[in-house]
C-alpha positions as CSV (number, residue, x, y, z in Angstrom):
1,M,0.0,0.0,0.0
2,V,1.1,3.6,-0.7
3,P,-0.2,6.9,0.5
4,L,-2.7,8.6,-1.7
5,S,-0.3,11.5,-2.2
6,M,2.0,9.1,-4.2
7,V,-0.7,7.9,-6.7
8,A,-0.3,9.2,-10.3
9,P,-3.1,11.4,-11.6
10,G,-5.8,9.4,-13.5
11,E,-4.8,6.1,-11.9
12,P,-7.7,4.4,-10.0
13,A,-6.9,3.1,-6.5
14,V,-8.8,1.4,-3.7
15,V,-8.7,2.7,-0.1
16,G,-7.0,0.1,2.1
17,K,-6.3,1.9,5.3
18,I,-6.8,5.3,7.0
19,T,-4.5,6.4,9.8
20,G,-4.9,9.2,12.3
21,K,-7.0,10.1,15.3
22,D,-10.7,8.9,15.5
23,A,-11.9,12.4,14.6
24,V,-9.8,12.6,11.5
25,R,-10.8,9.1,10.3
26,Q,-14.5,9.9,10.9
27,H,-14.2,13.2,8.9
28,L,-12.6,11.3,6.0
29,A,-15.3,8.6,6.2
30,E,-17.9,11.3,6.0
31,L,-16.2,12.6,2.8
32,G,-16.4,9.1,1.3
33,F,-13.0,7.8,2.1
34,V,-14.0,4.4,3.4
35,M,-12.4,0.9,3.1
36,D,-12.6,-0.5,-0.4
37,A,-13.8,2.7,-1.9
38,T,-12.4,3.5,-5.4
39,V,-10.7,6.8,-5.6
40,S,-8.8,8.6,-8.4
41,V,-6.3,11.5,-8.2
42,V,-7.5,14.2,-10.6
43,S,-4.6,16.6,-10.2
44,R,-2.0,18.1,-7.9
45,V,-1.9,21.8,-7.2
46,G,1.1,22.8,-5.1
47,G,1.1,20.5,-2.1
48,S,-2.6,19.7,-2.4
49,V,-4.2,16.7,-4.2
50,I,-7.6,16.9,-5.9
51,V,-9.3,13.5,-5.6
52,Q,-12.4,12.0,-7.2
53,V,-14.3,9.9,-4.7
54,Q,-17.8,8.7,-5.4
55,D,-19.5,11.6,-7.3
56,S,-17.4,14.3,-5.7
57,R,-14.1,16.0,-6.2
58,I,-12.3,16.8,-2.9
59,A,-9.1,18.8,-2.3
60,L,-6.8,17.4,0.4
61,D,-3.6,18.9,1.7
62,A,-0.5,16.7,1.6
63,A,-0.7,15.8,5.3
64,M,-4.3,14.5,4.9
65,A,-3.5,12.7,1.7
66,N,-0.6,10.9,3.5
67,R,-3.1,9.5,6.0
68,I,-5.0,7.6,3.3
69,F,-3.3,4.4,2.1
70,V,-4.5,2.8,-1.2
71,K,-4.0,-0.3,-3.2
72,S,-3.3,0.3,-6.9
């Protein structure tokens, strides 16, 4: 597994693990980052990552993207 911040744009990936405190994991789950969810990096802007998850595009900073581990 690799952090979401390391996934190439356009490459689909599956969420395998989310690290961090309970509040952080809960917040990410509310955004759609749950186990076995398919996500795709749309682009990178500075240190941020824009991710397609379900029917939404979400911008995450590098620290948050590093908490989400995915399987390619």
